[in-house]
N, C-alpha and C positions, 0 to 999 in steps of 0.2 A: 467550354471545357474548363476555363479558369474558375467559373462559379462552382463547378462540381468539385474541383480540387480544393477550393477554399472551404466549401461545405464539409468535405472530408477531413480537412485539417481541424476544423472546428469540432467535428464529431470525435476525432481522435483525442483532442485535448479534454473534452468532456469525459470520454471513456477512461483516460488516464487517471482522472480524479476519482470517479466513482469506483473503478476497479481497485484503486489504492485503498479506498474506504472499505470495500468488501474484504480485501485481503487482510487489512488491519483488524476488521471485525472477527475474521476467522481466527487470527492469532490471539485476539482478545478473549474470544469465547471458548477457546480450547487451549490445551496445554501440550498438544502432540509434539510441537517442535522443542519445547523445553524438556519434555520427557526424553526425546531423542538425544538432545545435547547433554543431558545428565550422564548418559552412558558414552556418547561419542566424544565429549570433552572431558569425561571422567571427573565431573565436578565434585563428587563425594570425596575422592582422594585428595583433591586440591584444597578442600575446605574443612575436611574432617567431620562433615555433617552427613547424616543419613539421607537417603532419597525422600523419606517421609517428611523430614524437617525442611528440606529444600522445597518440596512441593507445597507444603503448608504455607510457607512464607511467600512463595511465588503466587499462589492463589490469593493471598491477602493483598498483594500488589495489584493483581488483575481486578479484584473486587473494588478496590479503591478507585482505579482508573475508569470504572464503569460510569458513564455520564449521569446515570440515574442514582448513583450512590451519594448520599449526603453525609455519611459518617466521616469522622476525622481519620487522617492517615495513621495507621498503627501496624506494627509487625509483632507477631507472636513470640519471636525468638531473638529479635535484634533491637538494640537501642538505636536511636537516630537523632541527628542534630536538627535544629530549626531550618538550616539551609537545605539539608537533605529532604525534609518534609516539604519545603517550599518547591524544590525541584520536581517532586512527584506531583505536586499541585499544578505546576506548569505543564507537565506531561499530560495530565488529565485535561487541561484546557486545550492543548494541542490535539489530543485524541478527539475531543468533542468537536473542535473546529473541522477536523478532517471528515467526521461523520456528517456534519451539517452540509459541508461543501459537496460531499459525495451524493447526498440526497438531492441537492439542488442540481448537480451536473447530470445525475441520472434522469431527472425530470426534463432537463434541457435536451438531453439526447433523444428522449422519446418525442418531445415536441418538434425537434429538428427533423427527425425521420417522418413524423406525421405530416409536417408541412411539406416536405419534399414529395412524399407519397401523394398528398392531396394535389400538388402541382404536377404530379406525374413526372418527377424529375430525379428519381433515385437511379442515377447512372452508376454503372459499375465503378467508375473513377472515384465516386464518393467513398465507397468501401475500401478501395485500394489505397487511396491517399490517407484515409483514416488508419488503415493497417500500418502504413509506413510511419505515420506520426506516432502511433501507439508503441511501435517497436523501437523507434529511434532513441527515446529517452532511456528505456531499460538497457539497451546495449551500451549507451553512454555511461549509465550508472554502473553497470556491471564491469565495464572497462576501467572506470575510475577505481572501483573497489579492488579489482584484480591488480592494478598498478600499485596502489598504496591504500590498504584497508584502514590503517590507523589514521592517516591524514584525512581520508574521506569521512571517517567517524567524527573526527574533530571539526571538520568543516561543517558537517550537518548541524552539530550543536552550536557552532558559532553563528549559523544562519538563523536558527529557530529559537535560540535563547540569548538573552541580553545580559547574562551574568555568567560567572564561573561556578555556580552551585552544582553543575553537572559533574565537576571534577571532585569526586567523593574522596574523602580521607578515610582510609580503612579503620582508623582509630575511633572516629566519631560516627561513621556510617558503615559498619562492617557488612551491611547487606550487599555492598558492591561485590563481595566475594562470590556470591551466588549468581551474579549476572556478568559473566565474562564478555569481553568485547566480541568474541567469535559468535556468541549467541545472537547479538544484535546484527552481526554480519549475515548470519543465516536468515534472520528475519527480513533483512533487505533483499537477499537473494530470492526468498519466497515471494515477496511483493513483485520483484522484477519478473519472475517466472509467470505470475498471474497476468502481468501486462503482456508478456509474450503470447500467452494463451489467448488473451483477448484479441491481439493482433492477428493470430492465426484464424480465429473465428470470423473476424472482419474480412480477412482475405478469402475465406471460403464463401462468405456471403456475396462478395464481389464476383467470384467465379460463377456462382449460381445465377447471379443477376445477369452476367454476361451471356451465360448459356440460354437464359430465358429470352434475352433480346434476340439471339440468333434464331430461336425456334418460334418466335412470335409471328403471327400472320402479317403479311405485308401491309394490310390496312391499319393494324395496330401500330406498326412501326411508323407509318405515315402520320398517324394522329399524335404520336409522341414527338415527332419532329416539329 
């Protein structure tokens, strides 16, 4: 049983990484959340900019953050400092790292399940412990955000960035106006919800596996033992 739980925890960790990469890719490839926040947070009235201008500059940021984009950082309607441009470069490196780790962990997830299947050892406990692992961090993350969103935002940047370039000066990097902290909060919530969805899927797989074991002929159960 301990081996099944360990395998499940390992699977859960792998899933956390590649699901995070998938969620980030969705946010990166689409603008649905930003379009929602334009109206929900009423960004035009706060910035004095039209929705068209907001989206044009947001799309420019997304395009630059694309790992396959080799163009220099530029914004159609905003000036920016060297420190601001360098921070977006760091974000691009972080995005690329998440995608690479996501691909690796997805491959490791498949290999782990293939290995367990080949050894005929995919016990329901594997999926259940993976589900618990996958849901634990999202709940911890969402709890921290709910307690103090601003402190969580600051801690995130202190962990992943080794400088203070992420603290934008509105006078030198006015683009920060169109990227309110609540937007990043909503991005974090979206990623957390994707993790919870993954945990739910793993739990359902565990229930199905448990049901299959109950309905398996006695000679198959004996061979598994």
